[in-house]
C-alpha positions, -999 to 999 in steps of 0.1 A, spaced: -522 55 -461 -531 25 -440 -514 22 -407 -507 -16 -402 -512 -14 -364 -545 6 -368 -557 -1 -403 -591 16 -398 -592 54 -399 -598 68 -364 -631 84 -374 -645 50 -385 -632 27 -357 -663 30 -336 -685 20 -365 -663 -9 -376 -666 -25 -341 -701 -34 -351 -693 -46 -387 -701 -82 -390 -674 -106 -403 -695 -136 -415 -697 -152 -449 -728 -151 -470 -746 -182 -480 -782 -191 -492 -796 -192 -456 -781 -158 -447 -793 -140 -479 -828 -155 -474 -828 -141 -439 -815 -107 -450 -841 -104 -478 -869 -111 -453 -855 -86 -429 -852 -60 -456 -889 -53 -453 -879 -35 -421 -858 -10 -440 -876 24 -436 -872 48 -465 -849 76 -455 -864 110 -462 -843 135 -481 -855 170 -475 -871 186 -505 -867 155 -527 -898 137 -539 -895 99 -541 -918 78 -562 -919 42 -573 -926 36 -610 -931 3 -627 -916 -1 -662 -914 -29 -688 -887 -55 -682 -865 -72 -708 -884 -93 -734 -901 -122 -717 -892 -109 -682 -914 -93 -655 -919 -56 -651 -892 -37 -632 -896 -13 -603 -876 19 -604 -874 44 -576 -874 80 -589 -858 109 -570 -870 143 -581 -853 174 -566 -872 207 -561 -873 231 -590 -852 209 -613 -845 226 -647 -863 208 -676 -838 190 -697 -813 183 -669 -790 153 -668 -801 121 -651 -785 92 -633 -794 56 -633 -783 42 -599 -777 5 -593 -776 -7 -556 -750 -30 -542 -754 -63 -524 -729 -88 -539 -754 -96 -567 -775 -115 -542 -792 -90 -518 -803 -54 -517 -830 -31 -530 -832 6 -541 -845 18 -507 -810 12 -492 -797 40 -515 -824 66 -506 -799 88 -488 -772 89 -515 -797 91 -544 -816 119 -527 -783 138 -521 -773 133 -558 -806 146 -569 -807 176 -546 -771 188 -548 -767 182 -586 -802 193 -596 -807 161 -616 -832 133 -617 -821 100 -602 -837 66 -609 -826 35 -589 -834 1 -604 -848 -29 -585 -831 -55 -606 -835 -93 -602 -810 -110 -578 -789 -141 -581 -787 -170 -575 -824 -173 -585 -817 -150 -614 -781 -153 -625 -764 -134 -654 -776 -120 -677 -809 -112 -659 -797 -85 -635 -777 -67 -663 -806 -69 -687 -829 -54 -661 -805 -25 -658 -803 -21 -695 -841 -21 -697 -842 7 -671 -817 28 -689 -835 22 -722 -868 33 -706 -851 65 -693 -838 72 -728 -871 65 -746 -892 85 -721 -868 114 -717 -894 139 -729 -919 127 -704 -893 127 -676 -880 161 -687 -845 149 -689 -818 152 -716 -814 117 -733 -778 128 -743 -769 134 -706 -775 101 -690 -750 88 -664 -748 54 -648 -735 45 -614 -736 21 -585 -719 8 -554 -702 -26 -550 -721 -51 -572 -741 -22 -585 -708 -6 -596 -699 -38 -613 -732 -38 -631 -728 -2 -641 -694 -9 -656 -708 -39 -675 -738 -18 -686 -713 8 -701 -697 -20 -721 -731 -34 -732 -745 0 -743 -713 7 -762 -717 -25 -783 -755 -22 -788 -751 13 -800 -786 25 -790 -777 46 -760 -745 65 -751 -741 72 -714 -718 101 -707 -703 90 -673 -697 61 -650 -698 66 -612 -684 35 -596 -682 32 -559 -659 3 -547 -672 -17 -577 -672 -55 -578 -654 -59 -612 -634 -91 -613 -643 -127 -604 -607 -136 -605 -602 -119 -571 -617 -151 -557 -586 -171 -567 -562 -149 -547 -547 -165 -516 -533 -133 -501 -557 -104 -498 -532 -82 -480 -555 -74 -451 -585 -65 -472 -619 -81 -470 -620 -83 -432 -652 -63 -428 -687 -70 -442 -677 -85 -476 -652 -113 -470 -633 -135 -495 -657 -163 -488 -687 -141 -495 -671 -130 -527 -669 -166 -539 -705 -170 -530 -716 -138 -548 -697 -145 -580 -707 -182 -581 -744 -171 -576 -742 -145 -604 -722 -165 -629 -739 -198 -622 -705 -214 -624 -673 -215 -604 -656 -180 -606 -620 -174 -615 -619 -198 -644 -602 -193 -677 -634 -178 -693 -666 -161 -682 -697 -150 -702 -692 -117 -721 -703 -87 -701 -706 -107 -669 -672 -96 -655 -662 -61 -665 -625 -64 -657 -621 -92 -682 -629 -69 -711 -598 -61 -730 -611 -34 -753 -621 -3 -733 -622 21 -763 -654 41 -766 -665 38 -730 -677 69 -711 -652 83 -686 -654 67 -652 -647 78 -616 -638 49 -593 -637 53 -555 -625 26 -532 -610 23 -497 -577 5 -489 -594 -20 -467 -620 -30 -493 -617 -65 -508 -620 -49 -542 -592 -25 -537 -566 -42 -559 -591 -48 -588 -603 -12 -585 -569 4 -588 -552 -21 -611 -532 -4 -639 -530 -21 -673 -494 -28 -686 -480 -4 -712 -487 -29 -740 -524 -24 -733 -521 13 -738 -515 24 -703 -540 41 -680 -563 25 -654 -584 -4 -662 -616 17 -660 
């Protein structure tokens, strides 16, 4: 539980001192994107990392996916499509090298991280369709990749978690691929969080309420929190959750997305968590 006088866990306080508390805007994301070339790929012992270019959605550019191959993986293993975070406006697969390499090595699976297009230059549905194209490619090339097309999981952190949740809904309705699991780390699920006045002490580190407004506005190409949003753009707005793969959702009590991540549907909606 969170201690009001010391909200950050003792083991994390030294790190949080350096956490920036500024709001994202066009200038800042442009700067971060330019600085991202300085990100050095993080080696994961024993895991081979390779960049692969695959076809994008119809009429769109090709997509880069970053493949993580553990040593001596059994043919026909499960595979994970990983979607990086960044508020829909920044980020690239390399930032997830450590976690993707760990998934691959410890689980004995193949992991592919997708370099999807970013808002505001490419608002919804471009990022989601890029993720769908990557998952479709994995499914279609399962034999070549030596993975089981019936054991594909999807996951991501922050905005990547939101895209993974939306991807689960999209694949359910298109009926061409059936992921078996959603791994959602502090997922960005609900644009209506932008309308809240009281965030109860959340959103003080890294991703602030103002940044959230910017991220959702960039992705939706409209003001967030309104009465409607495009279908599949905001996972939490979907009422019918039947037929979706099981999901694991992990979030911290200080995360801005805490309330939307743990929200429980009323009994009239069938009970259970929203994802």
